N, C-alpha and C positions, 0 to 999 in steps of 0.2 A: 496620539492620534487615534481616532476611533477604529480605523480599519486594522490596527495592530492588536486588537483585543482577541481573546478566546482562541478559536481554532486557527486563525491566521498566524498568530505568534507561534502556536504549537507547530505548525507546518514549517515555519522559518527555523525554529530550533532544531526540528528533525532534519532539516536540510543540511545542517553542519556535518552530520554523520554520513550523509549520502552523497553530497555534492560539494566537495571541498574546493572545486575550481570555480564555483559560481561567483564568488566575490570578484574574481579577476575579469569576468565577462561583463559586457556593458550593454548588451542588446536584449530587449524584452522577448521578442519572438521574430524570427526572420520572415521576410515577406513570403506569402504563400501563393503558389500558382493556382489558377482556377481548377485545374484537373485534380489538385489535391483534395478539394472539396467534393468533387464528383466521385472520387473513389470511396470516400467515407470509410476508410480502413484506419481507424484511429491507432491501434497498436503499431501498424506498419509505419504510419506517419511519425509516431514517437521515435521509432528506430531511425527513420530516414532524416528527420530534421535535427535530432539531437545526437551529440557525441555519446557513444555507448557507455563510456566510463564515467563521465562527469555530468552528463545531461546539459552541458553548456551548449547553447545554440550554435550551429555551424555558421561560419561567416560573420562573426561579430564585427563591430565597427573598427576595433583596433587592428583586426586582421585584414580588413578590406577598407581602404581609405575612400573608396568610391561608393560605399554603402549609402543608400538613401536614409539610413537611420542615424547619420552623423549628427543632425540637430538634436535628436533625442539623447544620444550619447553625450553631447555637449551639455545638455540640460542637467544630466546626472553628474557629470564630472567637472564642470567648470567651477570657477572660484566662488564658492559660497561658504557660509559657516559650516563647519564639519558636521555638526549635529543634523542640520537640514539635509546636507548631501547624503549622509549615511541613511537617513530615512528613505530617500529615493532608492538607494542601493538595496536596502532591506526589502522594500516593496517590489523592486524589480526581481530580486531573487525569489521572494515568496510567490510572485505571480508565475514565474517560469516553473517552479517546483510544482505548484498546484496544477497548472495546465498539463505539464508532462505526465504527472501521476494519473490525471483523469484520462488523458489519451490512452495510456497503457491499459487501463482497466475497462474502457468503454466498449470494446469489442468492434467488430466489423459490421457496418451497415445498421447498427442499432439506433433507436431513437436517442439514446444517450450520446452516442458518437455524433450524430447529426446535429444535436443541440449544441455541442461544444464547438463544432465547426461553423455553425450558421452565422454567428456574429463576429468571427475572427477577423475577416477582412474589414468590416466596419470599424472594429476596434483599432486595427492598424492604421486606417486612414485618419481616424481621430487623433491618434498618437502622433503621426507625421505632421498633421495640421498644427500641432502645438509648436513646432519648430523647437527653439531652445528656451521656450518659456517654461521654467521649472514648475510653477504652480499648476499649469495646465497638464503637464505630464503626470504630476502627482495625482490629480483628479481623475484623469482618464484611466491610469493604471488601477487606482483604487476602485473605480466603478467596475472595471473588468474583473478584478479579483472577487468582488462581491457577487458578480454575475456568475462566475464559474462555481463559486461556493453554492449558490442557489441551484444551479444545474445539477451539481453532484448530489445535493440533498434530495432533489426531486427524483433522481433515477437510482439512487442507492439506498434510500430510506433513512430513517432516523438513527442517530448514534446509539451504540450499545452502552448500557450502564449496569452497575452491580445489581440493580433491582430486577433486570431481565434475567440475570443468572439465578437469582434467588427464586423468581417465579417459576423457572424451569425446574429447579431442584425440589422445591417444596420440602416435604418431610424427608425426602431422600437425601437432603443435604447433610443429615446426621449420620449417614452411613460411614462406617470406619473403613478407610482405604489402606493405610499403612502408617506405621509409626505412631499409632494412636490418634492420628488426625481424622477429622471428618471430611467427607467429600467436599463440603462447602469450604472448609478451611484450606484444604489443599488447592482447590480451584482458585481461590482468591490470592493465595500466596504466589501463584504463577501468573497473576495479573496485576502485580504490584508496581507497575511502571506507568508513567503518564507523559504524553498521551499514548494510548494503545495503538500499535500499528493495525491497519485494516486494509484488506483487499476485497474489492467487489468483483464477482464473476457474473458475466451476462447470464441472465436466467433468474436473477434475483437472490443470489446467495452471497452473503457477507462472511468473510473469514477474519476474525479478530484474534489476536494473540498477544501474549506478554511473557514475562519471566520474573523470577525473584531477583530483586536488586543484588548485584554482585554475585549472582549465581545463575548464569544463562542456561545451565543444564536442567533447571526446574522451571518448566513452562506450562502454560495452559492455553488451549486453543478452543475457540468458540465458533460454531456455525450458527448464523442467525438469518432470519428472513428480513425483508425490507421493513416490516412493521416492528422490528426489534425483537420479535419472538425467537427465543433460542431453540434451535432444532437439535443440536447435539453439543456435547462438551467432551474435550479430550485432555487428559493429564499426560504430559509428555516429559519423559526423563531420559537424560543422557543421549540425546539425539543431536544437539547443536554441535556445530563444527568444532573439532579438536585440533585442527591444523590443516594446512592446504593439501597435505598428502593423504588425508583420511579417505579410505576406500571401503571401510566396513565399520559397522557400529560396534561399540563395546558390548559385552555380554549383558550388562545391566540396562542397556537401552530398551525402552518400552513405550508404547502408546496405549493408554486405556481410554476407550471411547464409550461414552454413555449417551443413550438416546431413548426416547419414549416410543417412537414408532419404528419398529424393525424394518418396515417397508422402505424407510428412507436410507437404510444402510448402503445399498448398491450405489446410490447417487452421491454418497459422501466419500467413498474410497478414492476416487480419482483426484478430487481436490485435496484430500489429505495427502496423497502421494506427492502431488506437486509442491505443497507447502513443506512437507518433510524433506524433500530433495533440496529445497532452498535452505532449510534449516541446517541440514548436514553440511551444506556448502558455506554457511555463515551469512546467508541473506545477501541482498544487493548484488545479485549474480549477473554476469554478462555471459550468456550461453552462446553467443556468436564468436567469442574470442577464445582465449586460452583455456577457459573452463568448459568448452563445448563437450569434450569427452566425459568430463565429470558430471555434467548435466545429464547426459545420456545414461550414465551408470546409475545415478541416484533416482532418476525417474522410473527405473526398472528394478530397483533394489527391493527385495522382499522385506517389507517393514514388519517389526514385531508388534502387531496390533492385536489387542484383545477387545472385543466389543461386549457391552453389557446393556441389557434392557432395563428401563425404569418403568414402574416402581420395582424395587428389589427387596425382597423379604429374606432375611437370613444372610448366609455367606454369599459374597459376590460371585463365587464360582458357580453357584446354582442359577445365576442370571446371565451367564455368558451366551453369546450368539455365535452361530457358525458364520464364518466370513465367506461371502461370495467372491468370485474372481473380480479383479478391478476391470471395469468396463468404461467405455466413454473416453473422451479426450482428457489427457492429464495436462492441467495448466502448466505453462512454462514456469520454472523456478524464477525467472526474471520478474514475474509479477509481484513477488513477495519482497517488500523492502521495509527496512526499519532504520 
């Protein structure tokens, strides 16, 4: 089916690691009250509407026999060929993951947030109007998924690709960083998974990251603008979670940050702190639960960051930059999921 191509399938595959309870859920999105749209606080809605640990919508059909979504649930779960039924379940899961992730990153009162909410009630009415007619449910869900993907692209910019990294590095990609590797080789080694996780921060900043397969301690982090232009690159070593009780980084932990405009450095440190806090906690964090204290610890932790300006001629140490204090709001570690 056409809507299971490309990024939609990627999101579904990624949801296995993040949302293990979604297959058991049967509801696309719970009915929204009018005041939810008036608030236009998308991150708060994501927390309110979804369970913090699984992102399964609250009050699903099986939990509430009086739910108006019973016909939709019946369309998904009634007696049909398994392959067809599974398509509906996959689409239901993919749609909820996509909508939830967009709500989390859209910000409060932003055009991005308002665009996500604008058509939600119309979508729900169309879905309910399908009753238990499976093909109708499939069509309405598919249309909404494509609509959400279009909204995300409009407000977060085009996807990041290796060509953007190479354009940023230029001749500096040949710089030797450690172990005989060039800067480009080390950066790409830490981006060797697919799809790459990404978080958009209101204001136009995308944070993309990855790691070396079978070695999560070798990571690369990229800051990019909405047009895909890379603003900064970070090589991250030995920061990723080493256990639930981790309260300090190992001595070899380090973050090497490379940028061309030193004036951008103060604006990058707070997002870097939020991402590193999530990384130290193992990503997919719930800061409102048992990890609340750990979130506070890591968002204040003095990170081992060394910044370098590009272009750099000669030894890297000659191109190091003094770090200003971290200013501005530090993004919640909850935003960074993989």
